gemmi code that builds the backbone of each chain (N, CA, C; Angstrom):
import gemmi

chains = {
    "A": [
        ("UNK", (101.597, 106.701, 90.913), (102.249, 106.155, 92.088), (102.139, 104.639, 92.115)),
        ("UNK", (101.101, 104.096, 91.480), (100.939, 102.653, 91.538), (101.443, 101.994, 90.253)),
        ("UNK", (102.335, 102.661, 89.539), (102.890, 102.042, 88.341), (103.953, 101.017, 88.703)),
        ("UNK", (103.739, 99.799, 88.319), (104.786, 98.788, 88.496), (104.993, 98.084, 87.177)),
        ("UNK", (106.084, 97.348, 87.095), (106.400, 96.674, 85.842), (105.643, 95.355, 85.701)),
        ("UNK", (105.287, 94.776, 86.843), (104.684, 93.451, 86.806), (103.298, 93.497, 86.191)),
        ("UNK", (103.015, 92.597, 85.246), (101.698, 92.577, 84.637), (100.634, 92.070, 85.615)),
        ("UNK", (101.008, 91.072, 86.442), (100.071, 90.547, 87.425), (100.257, 91.268, 88.741)),
        ("UNK", (99.203, 91.794, 89.263), (99.292, 92.521, 90.522), (98.648, 91.709, 91.623)),
        ("UNK", (99.453, 91.355, 92.599), (98.912, 90.661, 93.760), (98.462, 91.703, 94.771)),
        ("UNK", (97.346, 91.390, 95.431), (96.760, 92.359, 96.363), (97.720, 92.712, 97.493)),
        ("UNK", (98.484, 91.719, 97.940), (99.303, 91.940, 99.145), (100.783, 92.107, 98.829)),
        ("UNK", (101.110, 92.507, 97.603), (102.508, 92.749, 97.250), (102.670, 94.200, 96.814)),
        ("UNK", (103.911, 94.599, 96.687), (104.214, 95.916, 96.139), (103.483, 97.029, 96.862)),
        ("UNK", (102.787, 97.912, 96.092), (102.057, 99.009, 96.721), (101.073, 98.498, 97.767)),
        ("UNK", (100.558, 97.293, 97.526), (99.624, 96.703, 98.486), (100.251, 96.547, 99.854)),
        ("UNK", (101.532, 96.178, 99.860), (102.214, 95.994, 101.140), (102.385, 97.342, 101.853)),
        ("UNK", (102.641, 98.393, 101.072), (102.718, 99.732, 101.675), (101.376, 100.107, 102.300)),
        ("UNK", (100.313, 99.783, 101.566), (98.961, 100.060, 102.054), (98.708, 99.301, 103.358)),
        ("UNK", (99.128, 98.051, 103.398), (98.966, 97.239, 104.609), (99.738, 97.867, 105.765)),
        ("UNK", (100.957, 98.370, 105.475), (101.772, 98.991, 106.522), (101.051, 100.202, 107.109)),
        ("UNK", (100.475, 101.042, 106.230), (99.779, 102.236, 106.727), (98.532, 101.829, 107.517)),
        ("UNK", (97.822, 100.810, 107.016), (96.659, 100.314, 107.758), (97.076, 99.796, 109.130)),
        ("UNK", (98.223, 99.125, 109.187), (98.735, 98.632, 110.467), (98.987, 99.788, 111.426)),
        ("UNK", (99.624, 100.847, 110.915), (99.918, 102.013, 111.759), (98.625, 102.606, 112.309)),
        ("UNK", (97.618, 102.695, 111.444), (96.360, 103.272, 111.910), (95.622, 102.326, 112.849)),
        ("UNK", (95.786, 101.027, 112.612), (95.193, 100.059, 113.535), (95.790, 100.255, 114.925)),
        ("UNK", (97.121, 100.408, 114.991), (97.789, 100.608, 116.282), (97.317, 101.915, 116.918)),
        ("UNK", (97.327, 102.996, 116.113), (96.955, 104.314, 116.643), (95.528, 104.317, 117.173)),
        ("UNK", (94.604, 103.801, 116.358), (93.190, 103.848, 116.743), (92.919, 102.917, 117.928)),
        ("UNK", (93.565, 101.750, 117.943), (93.341, 100.800, 119.034), (93.821, 101.375, 120.357)),
        ("UNK", (95.041, 101.924, 120.374), (95.546, 102.446, 121.643), (94.711, 103.642, 122.091)),
        ("UNK", (94.357, 104.496, 121.136), (93.563, 105.663, 121.488), (92.217, 105.260, 122.075)),
        ("UNK", (91.512, 104.370, 121.359), (90.185, 103.945, 121.812), (90.288, 103.206, 123.145)),
        ("UNK", (91.277, 102.323, 123.258), (91.443, 101.547, 124.486), (91.640, 102.463, 125.679)),
        ("UNK", (92.491, 103.428, 125.506), (92.808, 104.365, 126.587), (91.587, 105.206, 126.953)),
        ("UNK", (90.905, 105.722, 125.919), (89.752, 106.588, 126.180), (88.633, 105.825, 126.865)),
        ("UNK", (88.387, 104.609, 126.415), (87.305, 103.827, 127.007), (87.676, 103.405, 128.421)),
        ("UNK", (88.952, 103.099, 128.640), (89.376, 102.649, 129.962), (89.391, 103.784, 130.975)),
        ("UNK", (89.763, 105.000, 130.551), (89.969, 106.066, 131.536), (88.814, 107.061, 131.641)),
        ("UNK", (88.117, 107.357, 130.547), (87.081, 108.397, 130.647), (85.943, 108.155, 129.668)),
        ("UNK", (85.370, 106.957, 129.764), (84.322, 106.570, 128.826), (83.102, 107.484, 128.922)),
        ("UNK", (82.770, 107.945, 130.145), (81.545, 108.723, 130.360), (81.557, 110.068, 129.646)),
        ("UNK", (82.749, 110.603, 129.396), (82.833, 111.956, 128.845), (82.270, 112.053, 127.434)),
        ("UNK", (82.581, 111.063, 126.616), (82.129, 111.105, 125.224), (81.949, 109.691, 124.693)),
        ("UNK", (80.917, 108.985, 125.175), (80.770, 107.570, 124.803), (80.661, 107.348, 123.294)),
        ("UNK", (79.925, 108.222, 122.609), (79.749, 108.022, 121.160), (81.094, 108.120, 120.443)),
        ("UNK", (81.862, 109.158, 120.793), (83.150, 109.362, 120.142), (84.087, 108.190, 120.406)),
        ("UNK", (84.095, 107.704, 121.645), (85.048, 106.649, 121.990), (84.649, 105.314, 121.384)),
        ("UNK", (83.339, 105.046, 121.337), (82.894, 103.811, 120.701), (83.199, 103.849, 119.206)),
        ("UNK", (83.083, 105.046, 118.615), (83.404, 105.188, 117.200), (84.888, 104.967, 116.947)),
        ("UNK", (85.717, 105.470, 117.871), (87.154, 105.224, 117.757), (87.436, 103.729, 117.801)),
        ("UNK", (86.716, 103.037, 118.696), (86.903, 101.589, 118.811), (86.477, 100.883, 117.531)),
        ("UNK", (85.345, 101.324, 116.967), (84.866, 100.738, 115.711), (85.888, 100.964, 114.600)),
        ("UNK", (86.417, 102.206, 114.544), (87.437, 102.517, 113.539), (88.640, 101.611, 113.713)),
        ("UNK", (89.031, 101.392, 114.965), (90.185, 100.537, 115.244), (89.956, 99.129, 114.707)),
        ("UNK", (88.764, 98.589, 114.986), (88.447, 97.228, 114.523), (88.491, 97.175, 113.001)),
        ("UNK", (87.923, 98.205, 112.355), (87.887, 98.216, 110.891), (89.302, 98.262, 110.307)),
        ("UNK", (90.180, 99.080, 110.915), (91.557, 99.152, 110.419), (92.249, 97.798, 110.555)),
        ("UNK", (92.016, 97.136, 111.689), (92.668, 95.839, 111.914), (92.176, 94.818, 110.881)),
        ("UNK", (90.838, 94.755, 110.725), (90.267, 93.769, 109.807), (90.679, 94.076, 108.368)),
        ("UNK", (90.701, 95.355, 108.010), (91.104, 95.736, 106.652), (92.552, 95.322, 106.390)),
        ("UNK", (93.431, 95.581, 107.367), (94.828, 95.189, 107.206), (94.949, 93.681, 107.046)),
        ("UNK", (94.190, 92.952, 107.855), (94.227, 91.483, 107.772), (93.697, 91.011, 106.424)),
        ("UNK", (92.602, 91.616, 105.957), (92.013, 91.232, 104.678), (92.970, 91.480, 103.524)),
        ("UNK", (93.615, 92.651, 103.529), (94.573, 92.981, 102.468), (95.773, 92.045, 102.515)),
        ("UNK", (96.222, 91.737, 103.717), (97.406, 90.882, 103.864), (97.098, 89.453, 103.426)),
        ("UNK", (95.885, 88.992, 103.727), (95.488, 87.639, 103.383), (95.250, 87.506, 101.879)),
        ("UNK", (94.723, 88.593, 101.295), (94.386, 88.602, 99.871), (93.473, 87.433, 99.532)),
        ("UNK", (93.606, 86.893, 98.305), (92.686, 85.837, 97.898), (91.271, 86.380, 97.800)),
        ("UNK", (90.340, 85.485, 97.486), (88.965, 85.927, 97.271), (88.347, 86.472, 98.558)),
        ("UNK", (88.449, 85.696, 99.639), (87.853, 86.096, 100.912), (88.484, 87.352, 101.473)),
        ("UNK", (89.804, 87.379, 101.459), (90.512, 88.541, 102.006), (90.145, 89.813, 101.280)),
        ("UNK", (90.077, 89.725, 99.948), (89.742, 90.906, 99.149), (88.324, 91.380, 99.437)),
        ("UNK", (87.402, 90.402, 99.636), (86.020, 90.783, 99.933), (85.947, 91.492, 101.290)),
        ("UNK", (86.660, 90.939, 102.270), (86.708, 91.555, 103.610), (87.266, 92.968, 103.506)),
        ("UNK", (88.367, 93.105, 102.759), (89.005, 94.414, 102.612), (88.058, 95.399, 101.916)),
        ("UNK", (87.309, 94.894, 100.923), (86.364, 95.749, 100.187), (85.297, 96.293, 101.123)),
        ("UNK", (84.739, 95.401, 101.955), (83.709, 95.833, 102.904), (84.297, 96.853, 103.879)),
        ("UNK", (85.491, 96.558, 104.404), (86.109, 97.449, 105.393), (86.398, 98.824, 104.794)),
        ("UNK", (86.989, 98.849, 103.613), (87.325, 100.133, 102.991), (86.059, 100.930, 102.710)),
        ("UNK", (84.984, 100.250, 102.284), (83.737, 100.947, 101.989), (83.150, 101.539, 103.267)),
        ("UNK", (83.079, 100.715, 104.335), (82.540, 101.198, 105.603), (83.372, 102.372, 106.111)),
        ("UNK", (84.691, 102.227, 105.941), (85.615, 103.254, 106.407), (85.382, 104.569, 105.661)),
        ("UNK", (85.201, 104.447, 104.354), (85.004, 105.628, 103.517), (83.721, 106.357, 103.926)),
        ("UNK", (82.631, 105.567, 104.032), (81.351, 106.141, 104.462), (81.503, 106.706, 105.874)),
        ("UNK", (82.206, 105.972, 106.734), (82.368, 106.388, 108.118), (83.107, 107.699, 108.243)),
        ("UNK", (84.224, 107.822, 107.551), (85.030, 109.034, 107.712), (84.297, 110.255, 107.160)),
        ("UNK", (83.533, 110.051, 106.079), (82.776, 111.179, 105.532), (81.577, 111.500, 106.420)),
        ("UNK", (80.863, 110.454, 106.867), (79.709, 110.658, 107.740), (80.101, 111.322, 109.045)),
        ("UNK", (81.105, 110.753, 109.708), (81.556, 111.308, 110.988), (82.140, 112.702, 110.773)),
        ("UNK", (82.824, 112.892, 109.663), (83.395, 114.203, 109.360), (82.318, 115.269, 109.291)),
        ("UNK", (81.215, 114.949, 108.591), (80.107, 115.904, 108.478), (79.436, 116.095, 109.838)),
        ("UNK", (79.151, 114.972, 110.517), (78.479, 115.041, 111.822), (79.294, 115.835, 112.835)),
        ("UNK", (80.632, 115.641, 112.815), (81.463, 116.317, 113.812), (81.480, 117.824, 113.577)),
        ("UNK", (81.166, 118.238, 112.349), (81.103, 119.675, 112.075), (79.723, 120.251, 112.395)),
        ("UNK", (78.664, 119.441, 112.149), (77.309, 119.974, 112.313), (76.754, 119.737, 113.712)),
        ("UNK", (77.109, 118.623, 114.351), (76.532, 118.282, 115.645), (77.644, 118.105, 116.669)),
        ("UNK", (78.145, 119.218, 117.140), (79.295, 119.161, 118.055), (78.954, 118.488, 119.375)),
        ("UNK", (77.674, 118.525, 119.770), (77.280, 117.946, 121.059), (77.476, 116.428, 121.062)),
        ("UNK", (77.337, 115.838, 119.885), (77.476, 114.382, 119.788), (78.930, 113.956, 119.988)),
        ("UNK", (79.877, 114.834, 119.638), (81.296, 114.503, 119.744), (82.054, 115.538, 120.581)),
        ("UNK", (81.876, 115.466, 121.916), (82.615, 116.411, 122.757), (84.126, 116.185, 122.674)),
        ("UNK", (84.548, 114.985, 122.337), (85.976, 114.719, 122.174), (86.214, 114.194, 120.763)),
        ("UNK", (87.446, 114.299, 120.305), (87.741, 113.918, 118.931), (87.785, 112.403, 118.732)),
        ("UNK", (87.474, 111.963, 117.536), (87.706, 110.583, 117.152), (88.726, 110.600, 116.009)),
        ("UNK", (89.132, 109.410, 115.598), (90.069, 109.321, 114.484), (89.468, 109.960, 113.231)),
        ("UNK", (88.135, 109.881, 113.129), (87.474, 110.334, 111.907), (86.902, 111.744, 112.004)),
        ("UNK", (87.053, 112.403, 113.162), (86.484, 113.739, 113.311), (87.074, 114.697, 112.291)),
        ("UNK", (86.228, 115.587, 111.787), (86.651, 116.563, 110.786), (87.455, 115.905, 109.661)),
        ("UNK", (86.922, 114.787, 109.195), (87.522, 114.044, 108.081), (88.954, 113.601, 108.388)),
        ("UNK", (89.235, 113.375, 109.676), (90.563, 112.881, 110.047), (91.639, 113.940, 110.033)),
        ("UNK", (91.249, 115.194, 110.292), (92.232, 116.284, 110.228), (93.334, 116.114, 111.271)),
        ("UNK", (92.990, 115.480, 112.421), (93.998, 115.262, 113.462), (95.074, 114.287, 113.023)),
        ("UNK", (94.813, 113.551, 111.962), (95.775, 112.568, 111.466), (96.180, 112.910, 110.036)),
        ("UNK", (96.273, 114.189, 109.768), (96.738, 114.626, 108.453), (95.830, 114.205, 107.311)),
        ("UNK", (94.529, 114.035, 107.586), (93.537, 113.644, 106.570), (93.838, 112.289, 105.942)),
        ("UNK", (94.808, 111.573, 106.511), (95.099, 110.242, 105.961), (93.892, 109.308, 106.100)),
        ("UNK", (93.117, 109.401, 107.213), (91.926, 108.536, 107.303), (90.950, 108.728, 106.152)),
        ("UNK", (90.969, 109.909, 105.531), (90.078, 110.176, 104.396), (90.668, 109.584, 103.110)),
        ("UNK", (91.976, 109.674, 102.966), (92.644, 109.232, 101.743), (92.781, 107.710, 101.717)),
        ("UNK", (93.025, 107.138, 102.896), (93.344, 105.713, 102.998), (92.278, 104.784, 102.393)),
        ("UNK", (90.981, 104.951, 102.764), (89.989, 104.048, 102.170), (89.877, 104.228, 100.664)),
        ("UNK", (90.065, 105.473, 100.179), (90.010, 105.712, 98.730), (91.146, 104.962, 98.048)),
        ("UNK", (92.344, 105.050, 98.644), (93.482, 104.323, 98.087), (93.233, 102.822, 98.151)),
        ("UNK", (92.638, 102.371, 99.250), (92.340, 100.948, 99.425), (91.399, 100.453, 98.338)),
        ("UNK", (90.321, 101.214, 98.119), (89.345, 100.819, 97.105), (89.978, 100.848, 95.719)),
        ("UNK", (90.786, 101.882, 95.463), (91.467, 102.002, 94.176), (92.396, 100.797, 93.949)),
        ("UNK", (93.124, 100.435, 95.015), (94.053, 99.310, 94.900), (93.302, 98.005, 94.666)),
        ("UNK", (92.171, 97.820, 95.345), (91.383, 96.605, 95.154), (90.869, 96.541, 93.718)),
        ("UNK", (90.539, 97.708, 93.185), (90.059, 97.756, 91.805), (91.205, 97.452, 90.843)),
        ("UNK", (92.384, 98.014, 91.114), (93.546, 97.777, 90.256), (93.959, 96.307, 90.242)),
        ("UNK", (93.738, 95.630, 91.362), (94.172, 94.238, 91.463), (92.994, 93.278, 91.285)),
        ("UNK", (91.939, 93.743, 90.609), (90.719, 92.921, 90.533), (90.963, 91.606, 89.794)),
        ("UNK", (92.006, 91.563, 88.972), (92.303, 90.307, 88.268), (93.350, 89.471, 88.987)),
        ("UNK", (93.598, 89.826, 90.253), (94.559, 89.079, 91.057), (94.194, 87.594, 91.030)),
        ("UNK", (95.075, 86.772, 90.455), (94.742, 85.353, 90.328), (94.710, 84.612, 91.665)),
        ("UNK", (95.348, 85.214, 92.682), (95.467, 84.494, 93.961), (94.086, 84.229, 94.565)),
    ],
    "B": [
        ("UNK", (116.528, 115.171, 132.225), (116.999, 114.868, 130.862), (116.533, 115.956, 129.893)),
        ("UNK", (117.465, 116.430, 129.084), (117.048, 117.407, 128.084), (116.563, 116.661, 126.834)),
        ("UNK", (116.042, 117.425, 125.891), (115.420, 116.776, 124.749), (116.368, 116.480, 123.600)),
        ("UNK", (117.690, 116.571, 123.871), (118.655, 116.419, 122.781), (118.520, 115.067, 122.083)),
        ("UNK", (118.470, 114.014, 122.892), (118.410, 112.675, 122.309), (117.109, 112.480, 121.524)),
        ("UNK", (115.997, 112.951, 122.120), (114.710, 112.832, 121.425), (114.767, 113.581, 120.095)),
        ("UNK", (115.368, 114.790, 120.123), (115.505, 115.569, 118.891), (116.377, 114.827, 117.885)),
        ("UNK", (117.442, 114.201, 118.384), (118.338, 113.455, 117.493), (117.590, 112.316, 116.803)),
        ("UNK", (116.716, 111.612, 117.553), (115.962, 110.521, 116.929), (115.006, 111.072, 115.873)),
        ("UNK", (114.442, 112.255, 116.144), (113.536, 112.866, 115.156), (114.303, 113.180, 113.869)),
        ("UNK", (115.488, 113.802, 114.034), (116.284, 114.181, 112.864), (116.708, 112.943, 112.082)),
        ("UNK", (117.217, 111.944, 112.812), (117.658, 110.711, 112.158), (116.513, 110.070, 111.383)),
        ("UNK", (115.349, 110.036, 112.014), (114.190, 109.423, 111.387), (113.801, 110.154, 110.102)),
        ("UNK", (113.859, 111.476, 110.141), (113.487, 112.256, 108.960), (114.513, 112.083, 107.835)),
        ("UNK", (115.802, 112.045, 108.224), (116.854, 111.826, 107.224), (116.657, 110.469, 106.557)),
        ("UNK", (116.358, 109.481, 107.401), (116.126, 108.125, 106.909), (114.917, 108.088, 105.959)),
        ("UNK", (113.869, 108.822, 106.337), (112.668, 108.891, 105.499), (113.021, 109.473, 104.131)),
        ("UNK", (113.832, 110.539, 104.136), (114.227, 111.179, 102.883), (115.059, 110.218, 102.036)),
        ("UNK", (115.993, 109.520, 102.681), (116.846, 108.553, 101.987), (115.995, 107.448, 101.355)),
        ("UNK", (115.046, 106.942, 102.144), (114.187, 105.857, 101.664), (113.294, 106.352, 100.524)),
        ("UNK", (112.871, 107.612, 100.618), (112.026, 108.179, 99.565), (112.798, 108.250, 98.253)),
        ("UNK", (114.067, 108.674, 98.341), (114.918, 108.734, 97.152), (115.080, 107.337, 96.564)),
        ("UNK", (115.314, 106.362, 97.451), (115.459, 104.974, 96.995), (114.200, 104.506, 96.289)),
        ("UNK", (113.038, 104.821, 96.873), (111.767, 104.410, 96.270), (111.585, 105.084, 94.913)),
        ("UNK", (111.947, 106.369, 94.838), (111.804, 107.117, 93.591), (112.724, 106.554, 92.516)),
        ("UNK", (113.900, 106.031, 92.947), (114.846, 105.483, 91.979), (114.609, 103.995, 91.734)),
        ("UNK", (113.462, 103.511, 92.234), (113.090, 102.113, 92.014), (114.073, 101.144, 92.663)),
        ("UNK", (114.566, 101.507, 93.836), (115.522, 100.655, 94.551), (114.866, 100.015, 95.765)),
        ("UNK", (115.189, 98.752, 96.014), (114.695, 98.114, 97.243), (115.427, 98.683, 98.459)),
        ("UNK", (114.924, 98.402, 99.668), (115.605, 98.889, 100.870), (117.053, 98.406, 100.884)),
        ("UNK", (117.997, 99.339, 101.048), (119.408, 98.970, 101.028), (119.943, 98.818, 102.450)),
        ("UNK", (121.230, 98.523, 102.521), (121.867, 98.299, 103.801), (121.786, 99.540, 104.696)),
        ("UNK", (121.921, 100.717, 104.053), (121.898, 101.966, 104.834), (120.551, 102.142, 105.531)),
        ("UNK", (119.481, 101.797, 104.821), (118.155, 101.924, 105.440), (118.034, 101.015, 106.653)),
        ("UNK", (118.461, 99.759, 106.498), (118.341, 98.802, 107.612), (119.252, 99.205, 108.763)),
        ("UNK", (120.464, 99.682, 108.407), (121.405, 100.147, 109.438), (120.808, 101.363, 110.154)),
        ("UNK", (120.257, 102.273, 109.376), (119.634, 103.470, 109.956), (118.503, 103.107, 110.908)),
        ("UNK", (117.699, 102.123, 110.507), (116.601, 101.681, 111.369), (117.149, 101.110, 112.672)),
        ("UNK", (118.271, 100.371, 112.560), (118.879, 99.789, 113.761), (119.364, 100.894, 114.703)),
        ("UNK", (120.055, 101.906, 114.142), (120.551, 103.017, 114.967), (119.371, 103.759, 115.600)),
        ("UNK", (118.339, 103.979, 114.793), (117.147, 104.663, 115.287), (116.537, 103.895, 116.460)),
        ("UNK", (116.467, 102.581, 116.303), (115.891, 101.744, 117.358), (116.711, 101.851, 118.639)),
        ("UNK", (118.056, 101.832, 118.495), (118.911, 101.968, 119.677), (118.624, 103.306, 120.372)),
        ("UNK", (118.551, 104.389, 119.569), (118.251, 105.707, 120.134), (116.926, 105.722, 120.872)),
        ("UNK", (115.911, 105.097, 120.278), (114.585, 105.088, 120.906), (114.588, 104.254, 122.181)),
        ("UNK", (115.359, 103.157, 122.172), (115.453, 102.324, 123.373), (116.118, 103.098, 124.505)),
        ("UNK", (117.147, 103.921, 124.147), (117.806, 104.741, 125.177), (116.809, 105.770, 125.731)),
        ("UNK", (116.021, 106.393, 124.832), (114.981, 107.324, 125.288), (114.044, 106.619, 126.263)),
        ("UNK", (113.614, 105.408, 125.885), (112.698, 104.646, 126.743), (113.360, 104.331, 128.082)),
        ("UNK", (114.647, 103.923, 128.042), (115.364, 103.586, 129.267), (115.471, 104.808, 130.173)),
        ("UNK", (115.814, 105.961, 129.599), (115.924, 107.189, 130.395), (114.577, 107.548, 131.017)),
        ("UNK", (113.510, 107.333, 130.247), (112.168, 107.628, 130.771), (111.865, 106.719, 131.956)),
        ("UNK", (112.233, 105.447, 131.832), (111.962, 104.500, 132.916), (112.800, 104.837, 134.144)),
        ("UNK", (114.051, 105.299, 133.915), (114.900, 105.704, 135.037), (114.263, 106.889, 135.772)),
        ("UNK", (113.779, 107.876, 134.984), (113.118, 109.036, 135.587), (111.894, 108.601, 136.375)),
        ("UNK", (111.204, 107.596, 135.821), (110.014, 107.055, 136.486), (110.418, 106.438, 137.828)),
        ("UNK", (111.547, 105.721, 137.829), (112.054, 105.110, 139.050), (112.470, 106.170, 140.061)),
        ("UNK", (112.886, 107.338, 139.533), (113.312, 108.428, 140.407), (112.152, 109.192, 141.021)),
        ("UNK", (110.930, 108.795, 140.725), (109.780, 109.412, 141.377), (108.986, 110.351, 140.485)),
        ("UNK", (109.500, 110.666, 139.271), (108.724, 111.516, 138.364), (107.556, 110.722, 137.796)),
        ("UNK", (106.467, 111.430, 137.521), (105.301, 110.752, 136.948), (104.796, 111.531, 135.745)),
        ("UNK", (104.524, 110.814, 134.625), (103.951, 111.521, 133.464), (102.548, 112.001, 133.777)),
        ("UNK", (102.144, 113.087, 133.097), (100.813, 113.643, 133.311), (99.728, 112.645, 132.966)),
        ("UNK", (99.917, 111.949, 131.849), (98.962, 110.937, 131.430), (99.696, 109.611, 131.288)),
        ("UNK", (99.772, 108.822, 132.346), (100.576, 107.595, 132.297), (100.141, 106.645, 131.186)),
        ("UNK", (98.820, 106.500, 131.001), (98.321, 105.579, 129.983), (98.812, 105.953, 128.600)),
        ("UNK", (98.596, 107.211, 128.235), (99.018, 107.684, 126.920), (100.537, 107.577, 126.785)),
        ("UNK", (101.233, 107.934, 127.855), (102.692, 107.901, 127.819), (103.211, 106.507, 127.473)),
        ("UNK", (102.722, 105.502, 128.212), (103.221, 104.148, 127.950), (102.745, 103.625, 126.602)),
        ("UNK", (101.553, 104.042, 126.191), (101.070, 103.660, 124.870), (102.008, 104.141, 123.780)),
        ("UNK", (102.379, 105.429, 123.873), (103.288, 105.996, 122.877), (104.663, 105.353, 122.951)),
        ("UNK", (105.123, 105.103, 124.177), (106.466, 104.544, 124.360), (106.571, 103.153, 123.730)),
        ("UNK", (105.570, 102.302, 124.015), (105.586, 100.936, 123.480), (105.483, 100.980, 121.957)),
        ("UNK", (104.558, 101.823, 121.453), (104.389, 101.946, 120.001), (105.704, 102.374, 119.353)),
        ("UNK", (106.337, 103.363, 119.982), (107.548, 103.964, 119.421), (108.661, 102.931, 119.202)),
        ("UNK", (108.944, 102.126, 120.229), (110.057, 101.181, 120.099), (109.709, 100.028, 119.160)),
        ("UNK", (108.414, 99.883, 118.820), (108.023, 98.827, 117.886), (108.108, 99.273, 116.426)),
        ("UNK", (108.167, 100.588, 116.183), (108.076, 101.081, 114.805), (109.270, 100.678, 113.923)),
        ("UNK", (110.543, 100.952, 114.359), (111.662, 100.569, 113.478), (111.722, 99.065, 113.182)),
        ("UNK", (111.493, 98.186, 114.185), (111.473, 96.761, 113.845), (110.372, 96.419, 112.849)),
        ("UNK", (109.214, 97.057, 113.004), (108.117, 96.827, 112.050), (108.561, 97.214, 110.639)),
        ("UNK", (109.203, 98.379, 110.538), (109.688, 98.839, 109.238), (110.691, 97.848, 108.657)),
        ("UNK", (111.600, 97.349, 109.509), (112.635, 96.435, 109.034), (112.019, 95.125, 108.535)),
        ("UNK", (111.060, 94.595, 109.304), (110.427, 93.327, 108.917), (109.694, 93.480, 107.590)),
        ("UNK", (108.906, 94.566, 107.477), (108.147, 94.779, 106.243), (109.087, 95.033, 105.067)),
        ("UNK", (110.198, 95.743, 105.338), (111.170, 96.020, 104.273), (111.795, 94.725, 103.765)),
        ("UNK", (112.049, 93.795, 104.675), (112.625, 92.509, 104.252), (111.609, 91.683, 103.480)),
        ("UNK", (110.320, 91.825, 103.849), (109.277, 91.060, 103.154), (109.060, 91.584, 101.738)),
        ("UNK", (109.366, 92.867, 101.515), (109.048, 93.518, 100.241), (110.335, 94.075, 99.624)),
        ("UNK", (111.154, 93.220, 99.010), (112.435, 93.711, 98.468), (112.269, 94.409, 97.121)),
        ("UNK", (111.390, 95.407, 97.084), (111.187, 96.215, 95.883), (111.196, 97.682, 96.312)),
        ("UNK", (110.902, 98.569, 95.361), (110.828, 99.992, 95.710), (109.792, 100.236, 96.797)),
        ("UNK", (108.774, 99.386, 96.838), (107.694, 99.586, 97.810), (108.170, 99.287, 99.227)),
        ("UNK", (109.216, 98.466, 99.345), (109.830, 98.268, 100.652), (110.438, 99.571, 101.143)),
        ("UNK", (111.132, 100.272, 100.238), (111.693, 101.582, 100.588), (110.581, 102.564, 100.951)),
        ("UNK", (109.459, 102.482, 100.217), (108.329, 103.369, 100.503), (107.775, 103.099, 101.902)),
        ("UNK", (107.763, 101.824, 102.299), (107.282, 101.465, 103.643), (108.216, 102.061, 104.694)),
        ("UNK", (109.545, 101.923, 104.471), (110.518, 102.496, 105.411), (110.288, 104.003, 105.514)),
        ("UNK", (110.073, 104.654, 104.371), (109.820, 106.091, 104.353), (108.584, 106.427, 105.178)),
        ("UNK", (107.496, 105.704, 104.955), (106.235, 106.007, 105.663), (106.420, 105.861, 107.170)),
        ("UNK", (107.031, 104.773, 107.590), (107.169, 104.538, 109.034), (108.140, 105.541, 109.650)),
        ("UNK", (109.170, 105.943, 108.890), (110.109, 106.944, 109.411), (109.483, 108.340, 109.449)),
        ("UNK", (108.383, 108.545, 108.730), (107.666, 109.817, 108.836), (106.731, 109.807, 110.042)),
        ("UNK", (106.250, 108.623, 110.395), (105.332, 108.509, 111.532), (106.102, 108.587, 112.850)),
        ("UNK", (107.316, 108.008, 112.871), (108.104, 107.946, 114.117), (108.295, 109.324, 114.772)),
        ("UNK", (108.722, 110.372, 114.045), (108.883, 111.681, 114.703), (107.588, 112.184, 115.336)),
        ("UNK", (106.457, 111.909, 114.680), (105.167, 112.330, 115.238), (104.957, 111.682, 116.601)),
        ("UNK", (105.268, 110.388, 116.677), (105.078, 109.670, 117.947), (106.054, 110.198, 118.999)),
        ("UNK", (107.299, 110.524, 118.593), (108.272, 111.091, 119.541), (107.728, 112.394, 120.122)),
        ("UNK", (107.211, 113.257, 119.248), (106.677, 114.549, 119.703), (105.488, 114.342, 120.636)),
        ("UNK", (104.602, 113.426, 120.261), (103.443, 113.142, 121.105), (103.897, 112.614, 122.467)),
        ("UNK", (104.922, 111.788, 122.455), (105.469, 111.243, 123.704), (105.991, 112.378, 124.580)),
        ("UNK", (106.699, 113.309, 123.964), (107.235, 114.442, 124.718), (106.115, 115.287, 125.308)),
        ("UNK", (105.008, 115.383, 124.554), (103.887, 116.190, 125.047), (103.241, 115.563, 126.277)),
        ("UNK", (103.328, 114.235, 126.401), (102.709, 113.590, 127.552), (103.603, 113.677, 128.781)),
        ("UNK", (104.880, 114.022, 128.563), (105.767, 114.077, 129.722), (106.932, 115.028, 129.457)),
        ("UNK", (106.967, 116.123, 130.221), (107.989, 117.140, 129.972), (109.382, 116.683, 130.386)),
        ("UNK", (109.480, 115.546, 131.127), (110.798, 115.020, 131.502), (111.651, 114.763, 130.252)),
        ("UNK", (110.952, 114.427, 129.142), (111.664, 114.092, 127.918), (111.989, 115.331, 127.090)),
        ("UNK", (111.761, 116.498, 127.648), (112.135, 117.715, 126.932), (111.121, 118.122, 125.894)),
        ("UNK", (109.854, 118.128, 126.273), (108.792, 118.493, 125.318), (108.673, 119.984, 125.150)),
    ],
}
model = gemmi.Model(1)
for chain_id, residues in chains.items():
    chain = gemmi.Chain(chain_id)
    for i, (resn, *xyz) in enumerate(residues, 1):
        res = gemmi.Residue()
        res.name, res.seqid = resn, gemmi.SeqId(i, " ")
        for name, pos in zip(("N", "CA", "C"), xyz):
            atom = gemmi.Atom()
            atom.name, atom.element = name, gemmi.Element(name[0])
            atom.pos, atom.b_iso = gemmi.Position(*pos), 0.0
            res.add_atom(atom)
        chain.add_residue(res)
    model.add_chain(chain)
structure = gemmi.Structure()
structure.add_model(model)
structure.setup_entities()
């Protein structure tokens, strides 16, 4: 899927731009969800809602890092994708084993099943793309 | 209001997604049809939003106002987002972006309908 003709791969071009678009969509989804939950019913599931907010921030920063590219942007994106990957797997396991901690769903609950498991695939694709573009001269 | 228009936007969006997917598979950048389709889709979504606001003015209230307006605002922003990104990326990946966003749009339409039965959920 990431086959392109160009020998030089820029982080924020081509497939990278598609990745940024999906990150943007998830940034919007997670931000509105977390904002609404925290504003209207924070007491019901504070851990879940704070986690949604954290996920939202990570998606936003990751999208910005990928879009900015360059050395700093790539490093930011690397940290975000790694945290995201650990987060979605950690929260996925926790949401299955400790239901009391998550009375309401988060973006990452059950490995992101509410979002078509894209939250699980996205950080892997992000890390893969960062690795593919490791020689990005920008 | 019945859900005909909302259903029409879902169908249009899916057709557009399929078209864009074919373009991406054939290594084609976003073409005129994709941009035109996004424009038509946006008009349809704006009409849905306008009808919802009219119903709101008529005294109807969505079950979850916060979620409803969140989905509504997100929805009308999606086709322009796709168009802007498609123009920034005049390669097959631009078509892939149009495809991805046109796959997300129907989901948001359905979620919007679930928050308010006025839209024919």
